N, CA, C and O atoms as CSV, one atom per row, in Angstrom:
chain,resi,resn,atom,element,x,y,z
A,1,UNK,N,N,-102.307,178.002,-204.124
A,1,UNK,CA,C,-102.718,179.267,-205.009
A,1,UNK,C,C,-103.904,179.695,-204.699
A,1,UNK,O,O,-104.874,178.955,-204.856
A,2,UNK,N,N,-104.031,180.915,-204.222
A,2,UNK,CA,C,-105.060,181.678,-203.536
A,2,UNK,C,C,-105.782,182.176,-204.878
A,2,UNK,O,O,-105.157,182.581,-205.858
A,3,UNK,N,N,-107.125,182.097,-204.801
A,3,UNK,CA,C,-108.020,182.683,-205.932
A,3,UNK,C,C,-107.499,184.018,-205.823
A,3,UNK,O,O,-107.343,184.579,-204.738
A,4,UNK,N,N,-107.158,184.666,-207.229
A,4,UNK,CA,C,-106.805,186.339,-207.312
A,4,UNK,C,C,-105.491,186.595,-207.547
A,4,UNK,O,O,-105.135,187.713,-207.919
A,5,UNK,N,N,-104.567,185.516,-207.343
A,5,UNK,CA,C,-103.305,185.474,-207.594
A,5,UNK,C,C,-102.812,185.089,-208.858
A,5,UNK,O,O,-103.071,184.032,-209.434
A,6,UNK,N,N,-101.976,186.145,-209.319
A,6,UNK,CA,C,-100.919,186.024,-210.606
A,6,UNK,C,C,-100.063,185.513,-210.654
A,6,UNK,O,O,-99.339,186.380,-210.166
A,7,UNK,N,N,-99.278,184.540,-210.903
A,7,UNK,CA,C,-98.099,183.746,-210.697
A,7,UNK,C,C,-97.458,183.999,-212.164
A,7,UNK,O,O,-98.004,183.762,-213.241
A,8,UNK,N,N,-96.155,184.543,-211.940
A,8,UNK,CA,C,-94.824,184.740,-213.185
A,8,UNK,C,C,-94.421,183.315,-212.820
A,8,UNK,O,O,-94.632,182.983,-211.654
A,9,UNK,N,N,-93.980,182.598,-213.483
A,9,UNK,CA,C,-93.055,181.466,-213.443
A,9,UNK,C,C,-92.514,181.028,-214.796
A,9,UNK,O,O,-92.842,181.565,-215.854
A,10,UNK,N,N,-91.590,179.931,-214.677
A,10,UNK,CA,C,-91.309,179.717,-215.844
A,10,UNK,C,C,-91.733,178.780,-216.696
A,10,UNK,O,O,-92.366,177.851,-216.194
A,11,UNK,N,N,-91.505,178.770,-218.174
A,11,UNK,CA,C,-92.723,178.173,-218.710
A,11,UNK,C,C,-91.967,177.537,-220.112
A,11,UNK,O,O,-90.858,177.963,-220.436
A,12,UNK,N,N,-92.482,176.757,-220.704
A,12,UNK,CA,C,-91.623,176.032,-221.817
A,12,UNK,C,C,-90.460,176.550,-222.616
A,12,UNK,O,O,-89.361,176.033,-222.816
A,13,UNK,N,N,-91.110,178.032,-223.145
A,13,UNK,CA,C,-90.514,178.643,-224.191
A,13,UNK,C,C,-90.099,180.247,-223.343
A,13,UNK,O,O,-90.167,181.303,-223.971
A,14,UNK,N,N,-89.817,180.217,-222.353
A,14,UNK,CA,C,-89.480,181.661,-221.452
A,14,UNK,C,C,-90.027,181.823,-220.246
A,14,UNK,O,O,-89.389,181.389,-219.287
A,15,UNK,N,N,-91.222,182.428,-220.029
A,15,UNK,CA,C,-91.940,182.902,-218.718
A,15,UNK,C,C,-93.272,183.116,-219.125
A,15,UNK,O,O,-93.558,183.541,-220.244
A,16,UNK,N,N,-94.179,182.806,-218.166
A,16,UNK,CA,C,-95.463,182.958,-218.451
A,16,UNK,C,C,-96.414,183.382,-216.977
A,16,UNK,O,O,-96.121,182.976,-215.853
A,17,UNK,N,N,-97.332,184.084,-217.228
A,17,UNK,CA,C,-98.214,184.565,-216.575
A,17,UNK,C,C,-99.707,183.465,-216.189
A,17,UNK,O,O,-100.275,182.882,-217.112
A,18,UNK,N,N,-100.118,183.339,-214.931
A,18,UNK,CA,C,-101.230,182.419,-214.458
A,18,UNK,C,C,-101.993,183.062,-213.634
A,18,UNK,O,O,-101.528,183.860,-212.820
A,19,UNK,N,N,-103.500,182.749,-213.761
A,19,UNK,CA,C,-103.993,182.911,-212.693
A,19,UNK,C,C,-104.522,181.391,-212.122
A,19,UNK,O,O,-105.015,180.726,-213.033
A,20,UNK,N,N,-104.520,181.049,-211.456
A,20,UNK,CA,C,-105.238,179.534,-210.682
A,20,UNK,C,C,-104.427,178.871,-212.250
A,20,UNK,O,O,-103.290,178.936,-212.715
A,21,UNK,N,N,-105.647,178.284,-212.655
A,21,UNK,CA,C,-105.052,177.262,-213.884
A,21,UNK,C,C,-105.241,177.472,-215.155
A,21,UNK,O,O,-105.023,176.745,-216.125
A,22,UNK,N,N,-105.886,179.082,-215.025
A,22,UNK,CA,C,-106.037,179.782,-216.483
A,22,UNK,C,C,-104.584,179.958,-217.080
A,22,UNK,O,O,-103.804,180.241,-216.171
A,23,UNK,N,N,-104.174,179.908,-217.903
A,23,UNK,CA,C,-102.706,180.794,-218.882
A,23,UNK,C,C,-103.259,182.071,-219.172
A,23,UNK,O,O,-104.345,182.252,-219.722
A,24,UNK,N,N,-102.224,183.225,-218.660
A,24,UNK,CA,C,-102.675,184.529,-219.340
A,24,UNK,C,C,-101.694,184.777,-220.339
A,24,UNK,O,O,-102.234,184.729,-221.444
A,25,UNK,N,N,-100.689,184.980,-220.401
A,25,UNK,CA,C,-99.846,185.181,-221.109
A,25,UNK,C,C,-98.074,184.676,-221.175
A,25,UNK,O,O,-97.564,184.174,-220.174
A,26,UNK,N,N,-97.474,184.832,-222.129
A,26,UNK,CA,C,-95.948,184.242,-222.367
A,26,UNK,C,C,-95.271,185.457,-222.702
A,26,UNK,O,O,-95.881,186.410,-223.187
A,27,UNK,N,N,-93.985,185.476,-222.460
A,27,UNK,CA,C,-92.921,186.130,-222.395
A,27,UNK,C,C,-91.532,185.532,-222.573
A,27,UNK,O,O,-91.217,184.499,-221.984
A,28,UNK,N,N,-90.658,186.215,-223.427
A,28,UNK,CA,C,-89.476,186.105,-223.460
A,28,UNK,C,C,-88.319,186.051,-222.564
A,28,UNK,O,O,-87.362,185.278,-222.576
A,29,UNK,N,N,-88.637,187.161,-221.679
A,29,UNK,CA,C,-88.025,187.323,-220.557
A,29,UNK,C,C,-88.816,187.741,-219.359
A,29,UNK,O,O,-89.901,188.319,-219.301
A,30,UNK,N,N,-87.951,187.277,-218.340
A,30,UNK,CA,C,-88.523,187.296,-216.936
A,30,UNK,C,C,-89.238,188.554,-216.810
A,30,UNK,O,O,-90.449,188.734,-216.933
A,31,UNK,N,N,-88.184,189.533,-216.507
A,31,UNK,CA,C,-88.575,190.755,-216.736
A,31,UNK,C,C,-89.757,191.564,-217.326
A,31,UNK,O,O,-90.243,192.506,-216.701
A,32,UNK,N,N,-90.253,191.141,-218.661
A,32,UNK,CA,C,-91.178,191.523,-219.123
A,32,UNK,C,C,-92.439,190.614,-218.775
A,32,UNK,O,O,-93.465,191.111,-219.240
A,33,UNK,N,N,-92.620,189.603,-218.192
A,33,UNK,CA,C,-93.624,188.654,-217.608
A,33,UNK,C,C,-93.846,189.319,-216.203
A,33,UNK,O,O,-94.992,189.330,-215.754
A,34,UNK,N,N,-93.005,189.772,-215.614
A,34,UNK,CA,C,-93.160,190.414,-214.243
A,34,UNK,C,C,-93.917,191.681,-214.447
A,34,UNK,O,O,-94.934,191.952,-213.809
A,35,UNK,N,N,-93.399,192.433,-215.339
A,35,UNK,CA,C,-94.440,193.828,-215.733
A,35,UNK,C,C,-95.651,193.524,-216.016
A,35,UNK,O,O,-96.501,194.070,-215.313
A,36,UNK,N,N,-96.115,192.611,-217.069
A,36,UNK,CA,C,-97.262,192.384,-217.230
A,36,UNK,C,C,-97.956,191.620,-215.830
A,36,UNK,O,O,-99.080,192.103,-215.697
A,37,UNK,N,N,-97.847,191.214,-215.397
A,37,UNK,CA,C,-98.308,190.136,-214.091
A,37,UNK,C,C,-98.436,191.248,-213.239
A,37,UNK,O,O,-99.562,191.192,-212.745
A,38,UNK,N,N,-97.929,192.056,-212.903
A,38,UNK,CA,C,-97.776,193.086,-211.910
A,38,UNK,C,C,-99.017,194.095,-212.500
A,38,UNK,O,O,-99.888,194.566,-211.769
A,39,UNK,N,N,-98.947,194.275,-213.608
A,39,UNK,CA,C,-99.899,195.125,-214.362
A,39,UNK,C,C,-101.493,194.536,-213.968
A,39,UNK,O,O,-102.438,195.159,-213.483
A,40,UNK,N,N,-101.399,193.181,-214.350
A,40,UNK,CA,C,-102.746,192.610,-214.058
A,40,UNK,C,C,-103.387,192.191,-212.519
A,40,UNK,O,O,-104.568,191.922,-212.301
A,41,UNK,N,N,-102.469,192.209,-211.694
A,41,UNK,CA,C,-102.391,191.860,-210.248
A,41,UNK,C,C,-103.394,193.391,-209.786
A,41,UNK,O,O,-104.476,193.538,-209.217
A,42,UNK,N,N,-102.374,194.343,-210.374
A,42,UNK,CA,C,-102.664,195.584,-209.980
A,42,UNK,C,C,-104.439,196.094,-210.090
A,42,UNK,O,O,-105.169,196.666,-209.280
A,43,UNK,N,N,-104.667,195.579,-211.477
A,43,UNK,CA,C,-106.008,195.945,-212.175
A,43,UNK,C,C,-107.178,195.012,-211.480
A,43,UNK,O,O,-108.387,195.230,-211.571
A,44,UNK,N,N,-106.567,193.946,-210.779
A,44,UNK,CA,C,-107.860,192.999,-210.323
A,44,UNK,C,C,-107.969,193.143,-208.740
A,44,UNK,O,O,-108.920,192.750,-208.065
A,45,UNK,N,N,-106.616,193.892,-208.189
A,45,UNK,CA,C,-106.418,194.128,-206.718
A,45,UNK,C,C,-106.595,192.760,-206.164
A,45,UNK,O,O,-107.498,192.246,-205.504
A,46,UNK,N,N,-105.248,192.242,-206.719
A,46,UNK,CA,C,-105.089,191.020,-206.099
A,46,UNK,C,C,-103.390,191.079,-205.740
A,46,UNK,O,O,-102.879,192.199,-205.716
A,47,UNK,N,N,-102.661,190.068,-205.508
A,47,UNK,CA,C,-101.320,189.534,-205.398
A,47,UNK,C,C,-100.898,189.224,-206.478
A,47,UNK,O,O,-101.638,188.699,-207.310
A,48,UNK,N,N,-99.639,189.471,-206.709
A,48,UNK,CA,C,-98.328,189.107,-207.337
A,48,UNK,C,C,-97.554,188.061,-207.153
A,48,UNK,O,O,-96.742,188.517,-206.348
A,49,UNK,N,N,-97.256,187.003,-207.342
A,49,UNK,CA,C,-96.446,185.739,-206.792
A,49,UNK,C,C,-95.268,185.531,-208.020
A,49,UNK,O,O,-95.514,185.031,-209.118
A,50,UNK,N,N,-93.922,186.035,-207.572
A,50,UNK,CA,C,-93.062,185.829,-208.722
A,50,UNK,C,C,-92.031,184.797,-208.410
A,50,UNK,O,O,-91.234,184.947,-207.484
A,51,UNK,N,N,-92.052,183.524,-209.353
A,51,UNK,CA,C,-91.344,182.737,-209.082
A,51,UNK,C,C,-89.698,182.320,-209.834
A,51,UNK,O,O,-89.278,182.687,-210.931
A,52,UNK,N,N,-89.049,181.494,-208.867
A,52,UNK,CA,C,-87.497,181.684,-209.448
A,52,UNK,C,C,-87.334,180.713,-210.922
A,52,UNK,O,O,-88.319,180.125,-211.369
A,53,UNK,N,N,-86.402,180.656,-211.387
A,53,UNK,CA,C,-86.432,179.499,-212.379
A,53,UNK,C,C,-86.485,178.039,-212.003
A,53,UNK,O,O,-86.657,177.141,-212.828
A,54,UNK,N,N,-86.299,177.825,-210.478
A,54,UNK,CA,C,-86.478,176.437,-210.084
A,54,UNK,C,C,-88.081,176.207,-209.402
A,54,UNK,O,O,-88.416,175.249,-208.705
A,55,UNK,N,N,-88.825,177.202,-209.758
A,55,UNK,CA,C,-89.980,177.473,-209.216
A,55,UNK,C,C,-90.349,178.052,-207.769
A,55,UNK,O,O,-91.457,178.479,-207.445
A,56,UNK,N,N,-89.181,177.982,-206.944
A,56,UNK,CA,C,-89.534,178.085,-205.892
A,56,UNK,C,C,-90.155,179.657,-205.969
A,56,UNK,O,O,-90.067,180.301,-207.015
A,57,UNK,N,N,-90.846,180.254,-204.648
A,57,UNK,CA,C,-91.249,181.737,-204.788
A,57,UNK,C,C,-90.087,182.457,-204.832
A,57,UNK,O,O,-89.131,181.960,-204.236
A,58,UNK,N,N,-89.910,183.637,-205.460
A,58,UNK,CA,C,-88.896,184.676,-205.184
A,58,UNK,C,C,-89.519,185.848,-204.122
A,58,UNK,O,O,-88.995,186.141,-203.047
A,59,UNK,N,N,-90.632,186.387,-204.615
A,59,UNK,CA,C,-91.165,187.280,-203.940
A,59,UNK,C,C,-92.753,187.163,-204.021
A,59,UNK,O,O,-93.246,186.257,-204.693
A,60,UNK,N,N,-93.699,188.240,-203.213
A,60,UNK,CA,C,-94.919,188.254,-203.474
A,60,UNK,C,C,-95.263,189.614,-203.212
A,60,UNK,O,O,-94.484,190.193,-202.454
A,61,UNK,N,N,-96.317,190.331,-203.685
A,61,UNK,CA,C,-96.802,191.390,-203.347
A,61,UNK,C,C,-97.977,191.589,-203.760
A,61,UNK,O,O,-98.295,191.362,-204.927
A,62,UNK,N,N,-99.041,192.176,-202.602
A,62,UNK,CA,C,-100.352,192.479,-202.731
A,62,UNK,C,C,-100.698,193.847,-203.044
A,62,UNK,O,O,-100.102,194.831,-202.608
A,63,UNK,N,N,-101.691,193.857,-203.821
A,63,UNK,CA,C,-102.234,195.009,-204.785
A,63,UNK,C,C,-103.742,195.507,-204.177
A,63,UNK,O,O,-104.463,196.343,-204.722
A,64,UNK,N,N,-104.020,194.831,-202.993
A,64,UNK,CA,C,-105.344,195.059,-202.378
A,64,UNK,C,C,-105.631,196.368,-201.618
A,64,UNK,O,O,-106.735,196.556,-201.107
């Protein structure tokens, strides 16, 4: 995990966004989590990494 990356990944009760080891938000659906994660990544001029249900990386976008 590179500094400044926002990760959207499965959580215990839905989906969550994290930055490093810091928890940012929880969401009921992957779509809602992706939208929120993308917004934070754009605001921070960083990268947004979206994971699949199994934890592997689905896609990555950079907003630098």
